[in-house]
C-alpha positions in Angstrom: 214.7 -74.5 213.4 213.3 -74.5 209.7 211.2 -71.9 209.3 207.7 -72.9 207.8 206.4 -69.5 207.5 208.1 -66.5 205.3 206.3 -63.4 206.3 206.7 -59.8 205.1 204.8 -56.4 206.5 203.8 -53.2 205.5 202.7 -50.8 208.3 201.6 -47.1 208.3 199.8 -44.5 210.1 196.9 -42.6 209.3 197.9 -39.1 208.1 199.0 -36.7 210.4 199.1 -39.4 213.2 202.5 -40.2 215.1 201.2 -43.6 216.5 199.6 -46.3 214.5 196.1 -48.0 216.5 197.2 -51.4 214.5 199.4 -53.7 216.7 200.4 -56.9 215.2 202.6 -60.2 216.7 203.8 -63.3 214.8 205.3 -66.1 216.3 206.3 -69.4 214.7 207.3 -73.0 217.0 208.0 -76.6 216.0 204.2 -76.8 215.9 202.7 -74.1 214.4 202.3 -70.4 213.5 200.3 -67.6 215.0 199.5 -64.4 213.4 197.5 -61.5 214.7 196.4 -57.9 213.9 194.6 -55.6 216.2 192.8 -52.0 215.3 192.2 -49.9 218.4 188.6 -48.1 217.6 189.9 -44.2 216.0 193.0 -43.7 215.8 195.9 -41.9 217.8 197.3 -43.2 221.0 194.4 -44.5 222.9 193.9 -46.8 219.9 197.3 -48.1 220.1 196.9 -48.5 223.7 193.8 -51.1 223.3 195.1 -52.5 220.1 198.9 -53.2 222.2 196.6 -54.7 225.5 195.4 -57.4 223.5 198.4 -58.3 221.2 200.2 -58.4 224.6 197.5 -60.9 225.9 198.4 -63.3 222.5 202.0 -62.8 223.0 201.6 -64.4 226.3 199.3 -67.2 225.1 200.6 -68.4 222.0 199.4 -72.1 222.8 196.0 -71.3 223.5 193.2 -71.7 220.6 191.7 -68.9 218.5 188.4 -69.0 221.0 190.3 -68.6 223.9 192.6 -66.2 222.7 189.3 -64.0 221.6 187.7 -64.2 225.1 190.7 -63.4 227.0 191.0 -60.1 224.8 187.3 -59.3 225.6 187.4 -59.4 228.8 190.7 -57.0 229.2 188.7 -54.3 227.0 185.9 -53.5 229.7 186.1 -50.1 229.9 188.7 -49.5 227.6 188.5 -48.4 223.4 187.2 -51.4 221.5 189.1 -53.3 219.2 188.6 -55.4 216.1 190.8 -58.4 215.3 192.4 -61.1 213.7 193.8 -64.2 214.6 195.4 -66.7 212.3 196.8 -70.1 213.6 198.7 -73.1 211.5 199.2 -76.3 213.1 201.7 -78.2 211.4 201.1 -81.8 213.2 197.2 -81.7 212.3 197.6 -80.0 209.2 194.7 -77.3 210.1 194.5 -73.7 210.1 192.1 -71.6 212.3 191.4 -68.1 211.9 188.9 -65.6 213.1 188.4 -62.0 212.0 186.0 -59.4 213.8 185.3 -56.2 212.3 187.0 -54.9 209.4 190.1 -56.9 210.0 190.1 -59.4 206.6 191.8 -62.6 205.8 192.4 -63.2 202.4 193.9 -67.1 201.1 195.6 -67.7 198.2 196.0 -71.5 197.4 199.1 -72.4 194.8 198.7 -68.8 193.5 195.2 -69.8 192.1 192.4 -68.7 193.6 191.6 -65.8 196.5 189.5 -66.8 198.8 188.2 -63.9 201.5 186.7 -64.0 204.7 183.7 -62.7 205.7 184.6 -60.9 209.4 182.2 -61.1 212.1 180.2 -58.2 212.9 181.0 -56.2 215.7 184.4 -55.2 217.8 185.7 -56.2 221.0 185.1 -54.4 224.0 184.3 -56.5 227.1 181.0 -57.4 226.5 180.2 -61.0 225.9 179.6 -62.2 222.6 180.5 -65.2 220.7 182.6 -65.1 217.5 182.4 -67.5 214.4 186.0 -69.4 214.3 186.8 -70.6 211.1 188.9 -74.4 210.4 189.9 -75.5 207.6 193.1 -77.8 205.9 196.1 -76.4 205.5 197.8 -76.9 202.4 201.3 -76.6 200.9 202.1 -73.2 198.8 199.1 -71.2 200.3 199.2 -67.6 200.9 197.6 -65.6 204.0 197.0 -62.2 203.8 196.0 -60.4 207.1 194.7 -56.8 206.7 193.0 -53.4 207.9 190.8 -51.4 207.0 193.5 -49.1 205.6 193.7 -51.8 202.6 190.9 -51.0 200.4 188.7 -53.4 198.3 190.4 -51.8 195.4 193.5 -52.7 196.4 192.5 -55.9 197.2 191.6 -56.6 193.8 195.1 -56.3 192.5 196.9 -59.3 190.4 200.1 -58.9 192.8 198.1 -60.4 196.0 198.1 -64.0 193.3 202.1 -63.3 193.6 204.0 -66.2 195.1 206.5 -64.1 197.1 205.5 -62.3 199.9 208.1 -59.6 200.0 206.8 -58.6 196.5 203.6 -58.6 197.1 204.2 -56.1 200.0 206.6 -53.9 198.0 203.4 -54.0 195.2 201.1 -53.0 197.8 203.5 -50.0 198.8 204.4 -49.0 195.2 200.8 -49.2 193.7 198.6 -48.0 196.8 198.0 -44.6 197.9 201.0 -43.0 199.5 198.7 -40.6 202.4 196.9 -43.2 204.3 193.3 -42.2 205.1 193.2 -44.7 207.6 195.8 -47.1 209.8 197.5 -49.9 207.7 198.1 -52.9 208.6 199.3 -55.4 205.7 200.8 -58.8 206.2 201.7 -61.3 203.6 202.2 -65.2 204.8 203.4 -68.0 202.7 203.2 -71.4 203.9 205.5 -74.0 202.4 205.8 -77.7 203.8 
């Protein structure tokens, strides 16, 4: 299988923590691509436990829609520490993508290195209580970069020009070099590039 999506990742725990409360997962098949970042509320081991529960559900249900995945994850978090979550799905056949970001997980879309479009996340978090979350559906253009990030990535970081770079490895290397070395929060940054 020829990969259509190139991925590069930066992750670092909050200063003083061994565990990073963020978990992530991505996979590609002939029909599409799926990526998710989950950030357990707070930090440390219990935050990691909740974020990993969500990622395990997503791993085991890769063919479900974004809406179905959010519902399944939410149901499993009853009486656990809550999670904020971002899920992105690319459908190679329909040439559409869909995503939902909940809480402070962000998604930035850069089409052909030109304009940055930042999603407005759904408010709140997943904690087992019924709630409706908005899912965005849009046309999948060739030469599109998607940047997914947890709250350790600041607005100042996101305003940098290197986010327009076509090469995702360069985006991650520049972020690692330019941003603070000591993290005030768990940080996950995933840069993806879709080339038809």
